BABA-795434 format. One record per residue (C-alpha): residue number from 1; residue in one letter; x, y, z negated. Coordinates in nm, 3 decimals, m for minus. Example, Ala and Ser with C-alpha at 12.3 -4.5 7.8 and 13.67 -1.06 7.14 Angstrom:
<sites>
SITE seq type      c1      c2      c3
SITE   1    a   1.230  m0.450  m0.780
SITE   2    s   1.367  m0.106  m0.714
</sites>
This chain:
<sites>
SITE seq type      c1      c2      c3
SITE   1    m  m2.399  m8.311  m3.287
SITE   2    d  m2.517  m8.549  m3.543
SITE   3    l  m2.246  m8.663  m3.725
SITE   4    g  m2.415  m9.014  m3.839
SITE   5    i  m2.349  m8.969  m4.201
SITE   6    r  m2.698  m8.843  m4.320
SITE   7    g  m2.759  m9.039  m4.655
SITE   8    r  m2.395  m9.115  m4.737
SITE   9    k  m2.243  m8.995  m5.056
SITE  10    a  m1.906  m8.790  m5.101
SITE  11    i  m1.704  m8.670  m5.380
SITE  12    v  m1.543  m8.349  m5.311
SITE  13    c  m1.253  m8.224  m5.543
SITE  14    a  m1.182  m7.875  m5.634
SITE  15    s  m1.489  m7.762  m5.454
SITE  16    s  m1.640  m7.458  m5.639
SITE  17    r  m1.476  m7.224  m5.393
SITE  18    g  m1.256  m7.204  m5.101
SITE  19    l  m1.160  m7.487  m4.840
SITE  20    g  m1.343  m7.747  m5.098
SITE  21    k  m1.663  m7.551  m5.071
SITE  22    g  m1.639  m7.510  m4.722
SITE  23    c  m1.591  m7.869  m4.676
SITE  24    a  m1.869  m7.954  m4.933
SITE  25    m  m2.121  m7.715  m4.742
SITE  26    a  m2.045  m7.879  m4.415
SITE  27    l  m2.086  m8.218  m4.576
SITE  28    a  m2.418  m8.115  m4.690
SITE  29    t  m2.555  m7.964  m4.374
SITE  30    a  m2.479  m8.288  m4.216
SITE  31    g  m2.698  m8.473  m4.493
SITE  32    v  m2.453  m8.621  m4.754
SITE  33    s  m2.538  m8.586  m5.111
SITE  34    l  m2.240  m8.444  m5.324
SITE  35    v  m2.066  m8.458  m5.656
SITE  36    l  m1.874  m8.142  m5.701
SITE  37    n  m1.581  m8.064  m5.902
SITE  38    g  m1.428  m7.746  m6.057
SITE  39    r  m1.302  m7.615  m6.408
SITE  40    d  m1.512  m7.305  m6.392
SITE  41    r  m1.844  m7.398  m6.491
SITE  42    a  m2.036  m7.084  m6.400
SITE  43    i  m1.871  m7.086  m6.046
SITE  44    l  m1.935  m7.452  m5.996
SITE  45    e  m2.303  m7.466  m6.085
SITE  46    s  m2.322  m7.163  m5.875
SITE  47    t  m2.193  m7.328  m5.571
SITE  48    a  m2.386  m7.647  m5.634
SITE  49    a  m2.695  m7.449  m5.653
SITE  50    e  m2.630  m7.252  m5.350
SITE  51    i  m2.547  m7.560  m5.150
SITE  52    a  m2.862  m7.755  m5.253
SITE  53    e  m3.075  m7.451  m5.171
SITE  54    q  m2.930  m7.419  m4.858
SITE  55    t  m2.918  m7.799  m4.744
SITE  56    g  m3.186  m7.976  m4.956
SITE  57    v  m2.926  m8.240  m5.033
SITE  58    s  m2.845  m8.359  m5.401
SITE  59    v  m2.562  m8.177  m5.550
SITE  60    t  m2.423  m8.283  m5.894
SITE  61    p  m2.147  m8.036  m6.062
SITE  62    i  m1.868  m8.204  m6.264
SITE  63    v  m1.678  m7.970  m6.478
SITE  64    g  m1.322  m8.067  m6.523
SITE  65    d  m0.983  m8.080  m6.444
SITE  66    i  m0.956  m8.374  m6.153
SITE  67    s  m0.576  m8.426  m6.225
SITE  68    t  m0.659  m8.592  m6.576
SITE  69    p  m0.770  m8.917  m6.644
SITE  70    e  m1.098  m8.764  m6.808
SITE  71    g  m1.168  m8.555  m6.510
SITE  72    q  m1.137  m8.840  m6.282
SITE  73    a  m1.387  m9.076  m6.496
SITE  74    a  m1.645  m8.799  m6.527
SITE  75    v  m1.652  m8.748  m6.148
SITE  76    l  m1.650  m9.117  m6.055
SITE  77    a  m1.914  m9.173  m6.328
SITE  78    a  m2.139  m8.957  m6.161
SITE  79    c  m2.049  m9.130  m5.810
SITE  80    p  m1.896  m9.464  m5.857
SITE  81    n  m1.887  m9.569  m5.502
SITE  82    p  m1.872  m9.301  m5.274
SITE  83    d  m1.841  m9.329  m4.906
SITE  84    i  m1.635  m8.999  m4.842
SITE  85    l  m1.376  m8.889  m5.066
SITE  86    i  m1.209  m8.529  m4.992
SITE  87    n  m0.901  m8.491  m5.221
SITE  88    n  m0.836  m8.139  m5.315
SITE  89    n  m0.659  m7.951  m5.570
SITE  90    g  m0.479  m7.630  m5.670
SITE  91    g  m0.107  m7.618  m5.621
SITE  92    p   0.190  m7.470  m5.806
SITE  93    p   0.249  m7.077  m5.773
SITE  94    f   0.501  m6.915  m5.568
SITE  95    r   0.831  m6.950  m5.748
SITE  96    d   1.207  m6.961  m5.673
SITE  97    f   1.322  m7.325  m5.681
SITE  98    r   1.569  m7.226  m5.963
SITE  99    e   1.301  m7.140  m6.204
SITE 100    v   1.111  m7.489  m6.144
SITE 101    d   1.194  m7.722  m6.451
SITE 102    r   1.120  m8.079  m6.493
SITE 103    a   0.759  m8.024  m6.688
SITE 104    a   0.669  m7.793  m6.375
SITE 105    m   0.794  m8.061  m6.137
SITE 106    l   0.609  m8.357  m6.296
SITE 107    d   0.285  m8.129  m6.291
SITE 108    g   0.306  m8.050  m5.939
SITE 109    v   0.360  m8.415  m5.843
SITE 110    t   0.064  m8.505  m6.055
SITE 111    m  m0.130  m8.225  m5.929
SITE 112    n  m0.066  m8.275  m5.534
SITE 113    m   0.035  m8.648  m5.523
SITE 114    v  m0.040  m8.880  m5.802
SITE 115    t  m0.411  m8.744  m5.842
SITE 116    p  m0.544  m8.823  m5.476
SITE 117    i  m0.339  m9.148  m5.488
SITE 118    e  m0.514  m9.260  m5.807
SITE 119    l  m0.854  m9.156  m5.669
SITE 120    i  m0.803  m9.352  m5.359
SITE 121    q  m0.703  m9.658  m5.554
SITE 122    k  m1.047  m9.644  m5.764
SITE 123    v  m1.265  m9.597  m5.460
SITE 124    i  m1.136  m9.777  m5.160
SITE 125    d  m1.217 m10.142  m5.233
SITE 126    h  m1.564 m10.043  m5.214
SITE 127    m  m1.509  m9.877  m4.891
SITE 128    i  m1.359 m10.194  m4.759
SITE 129    a  m1.648 m10.406  m4.871
SITE 130    q  m1.898 m10.181  m4.702
SITE 131    r  m1.692 m10.147  m4.401
SITE 132    f  m1.726  m9.793  m4.415
SITE 133    g  m1.496  m9.524  m4.554
SITE 134    r  m1.376  m9.168  m4.504
SITE 135    i  m1.078  m8.983  m4.706
SITE 136    v  m0.961  m8.680  m4.613
SITE 137    n  m0.646  m8.521  m4.811
SITE 138    i  m0.638  m8.124  m4.801
SITE 139    t  m0.256  m8.050  m4.792
SITE 140    s  m0.078  m7.788  m4.665
SITE 141    m   0.126  m7.664  m4.342
SITE 142    s   0.422  m7.625  m4.560
SITE 143    v   0.448  m8.025  m4.512
SITE 144    k   0.558  m7.926  m4.175
SITE 145    m   0.671  m7.584  m4.227
SITE 146    p   0.874  m7.519  m4.520
SITE 147    i   0.753  m7.191  m4.701
SITE 148    a   1.022  m7.066  m4.938
SITE 149    g   0.862  m7.039  m5.317
SITE 150    l   0.630  m7.316  m5.253
SITE 151    d   0.915  m7.594  m5.237
SITE 152    l   0.736  m7.783  m5.523
SITE 153    s   0.396  m7.793  m5.345
SITE 154    s   0.558  m7.879  m5.022
SITE 155    g   0.753  m8.172  m5.161
SITE 156    a   0.451  m8.311  m5.355
SITE 157    r   0.193  m8.299  m5.045
SITE 158    a   0.474  m8.436  m4.817
SITE 159    g   0.523  m8.723  m5.080
SITE 160    l   0.135  m8.781  m5.052
SITE 161    t   0.155  m8.790  m4.697
SITE 162    a   0.419  m9.027  m4.649
SITE 163    f   0.275  m9.259  m4.940
SITE 164    m  m0.067  m9.269  m4.739
SITE 165    a   0.070  m9.327  m4.388
SITE 166    g   0.129  m9.699  m4.439
SITE 167    v  m0.191  m9.747  m4.644
SITE 168    a  m0.417  m9.581  m4.387
SITE 169    r  m0.299  m9.854  m4.136
SITE 170    t  m0.377 m10.135  m4.388
SITE 171    v  m0.743 m10.040  m4.404
SITE 172    a  m0.816  m9.906  m4.074
SITE 173    e  m0.973 m10.291  m3.937
SITE 174    h  m1.243 m10.223  m4.221
SITE 175    n  m1.358  m9.885  m4.060
SITE 176    v  m1.192  m9.709  m4.354
SITE 177    t  m0.990  m9.382  m4.239
SITE 178    i  m0.759  m9.175  m4.433
SITE 179    n  m0.629  m8.851  m4.272
SITE 180    n  m0.486  m8.514  m4.373
SITE 181    i  m0.574  m8.151  m4.312
SITE 182    l  m0.280  m7.916  m4.329
SITE 183    p  m0.428  m7.566  m4.340
SITE 184    g  m0.252  m7.242  m4.283
SITE 185    y  m0.347  m6.887  m4.354
SITE 186    f  m0.726  m6.921  m4.480
SITE 187    d  m0.915  m6.645  m4.627
SITE 188    t  m0.947  m6.798  m4.972
SITE 189    d  m0.875  m6.667  m5.333
SITE 190    r  m0.548  m6.840  m5.309
SITE 191    l  m0.440  m6.650  m5.025
SITE 192    r  m0.564  m6.349  m5.145
SITE 193    g  m0.343  m6.381  m5.447
SITE 194    s  m0.046  m6.457  m5.253
SITE 195    v  m0.107  m6.141  m5.038
SITE 196    a  m0.113  m5.928  m5.357
SITE 197    t   0.204  m6.096  m5.454
SITE 198    w   0.364  m6.016  m5.099
SITE 199    a   0.221  m5.647  m5.120
SITE 200    r   0.381  m5.581  m5.437
SITE 201    n   0.715  m5.732  m5.323
SITE 202    a   0.704  m5.526  m5.012
SITE 203    g   0.576  m5.209  m5.163
SITE 204    v   0.283  m5.188  m4.941
SITE 205    s  m0.082  m5.211  m4.990
SITE 206    p  m0.283  m5.556  m4.998
SITE 207    e  m0.452  m5.438  m4.695
SITE 208    q  m0.126  m5.387  m4.512
SITE 209    a  m0.007  m5.713  m4.619
SITE 210    a  m0.287  m5.905  m4.486
SITE 211    t  m0.265  m5.732  m4.158
SITE 212    q   0.111  m5.830  m4.160
SITE 213    r   0.049  m6.160  m4.229
SITE 214    a  m0.242  m6.223  m3.986
SITE 215    a  m0.026  m6.073  m3.721
SITE 216    l   0.221  m6.372  m3.747
SITE 217    v  m0.062  m6.614  m3.661
SITE 218    p  m0.089  m6.647  m3.258
SITE 219    a  m0.480  m6.639  m3.315
SITE 220    k  m0.428  m6.314  m3.503
SITE 221    r  m0.660  m6.383  m3.781
SITE 222    f  m0.684  m6.591  m4.100
SITE 223    g  m0.894  m6.896  m4.072
SITE 224    s  m1.248  m6.941  m4.249
SITE 225    s  m1.349  m7.195  m4.502
SITE 226    t  m1.634  m7.283  m4.271
SITE 227    e  m1.464  m7.388  m3.976
SITE 228    f  m1.215  m7.577  m4.194
SITE 229    g  m1.513  m7.744  m4.337
SITE 230    n  m1.650  m7.840  m4.018
SITE 231    t  m1.326  m7.998  m3.898
SITE 232    c  m1.340  m8.200  m4.233
SITE 233    a  m1.687  m8.324  m4.161
SITE 234    f  m1.600  m8.422  m3.823
SITE 235    l  m1.315  m8.645  m3.967
SITE 236    c  m1.584  m8.797  m4.218
SITE 237    s  m1.817  m8.857  m3.920
SITE 238    d  m1.913  m9.193  m3.743
SITE 239    h  m1.744  m9.046  m3.436
SITE 240    a  m1.403  m9.023  m3.594
SITE 241    g  m1.359  m9.387  m3.685
SITE 242    y  m1.064  m9.411  m3.460
SITE 243    i  m0.862  m9.149  m3.604
SITE 244    t  m0.655  m9.246  m3.911
SITE 245    g  m0.341  m9.180  m4.054
SITE 246    q  m0.307  m8.847  m3.894
SITE 247    s  m0.214  m8.511  m4.002
SITE 248    l  m0.427  m8.243  m3.845
SITE 249    l  m0.261  m7.867  m3.851
SITE 250    m  m0.528  m7.598  m3.873
SITE 251    d  m0.306  m7.289  m3.859
SITE 252    g  m0.415  m7.057  m3.578
SITE 253    g  m0.109  m7.201  m3.370
SITE 254    l   0.141  m7.075  m3.641
SITE 255    y   0.346  m7.395  m3.624
SITE 256    n   0.537  m7.385  m3.308
SITE 257    s   0.591  m7.714  m3.167
SITE 258    v   0.527  m7.924  m2.859
SITE 259    l   0.385  m8.226  m3.084
</sites>
């Protein structure tokens, strides 16, 4: 399917690996030029070169922490008026809520709520003016299905979801959409790190822990960054202009609900 976005420009935050990279690759395959972002220069530049070689689009890597004013300024200097914004960022580590102090709370809210809102504030007026904009926030299934130990991440991402729900309705008439994708268990570095922690706590091997976790998912597997990226690219397409203010679960059926 032609997504109708060839020639558009996108900023994809935290895109050197994992789900962000999956989104970047899918958008590039659809003909979208990219500004990528990450904190590890070597990995980011390698990802940028890989995507450019495979797709032929312009790919600009910007090294920096997207949660900082300096990181945001650098990304927006490279692409001042994006047509597409993919908000993504790392989250706080697994931690008992009793151990989360005020500084950790503020850092978590900054990473997973404040930063995407700030970026949206900076790009949305141009999207409105040109009557095209696609914004996708990568959050987590924990917004709907709490995960003990990820309470800070869940709270911050739920706050972002609630904040943007009203905003999405105010810009829909301008062909600007704002949606969220809520990933479950995807085969990424972050998940592999979590699996290693589960394995240590349970006294089993990482392979056994991964098998046990995958068995909890009705699909009986972890998701791939490729299928996540393709879903993200569809939400950014011309065909998805009537979808806004939605939170799309991608969890292999793990969240057990009628709605």
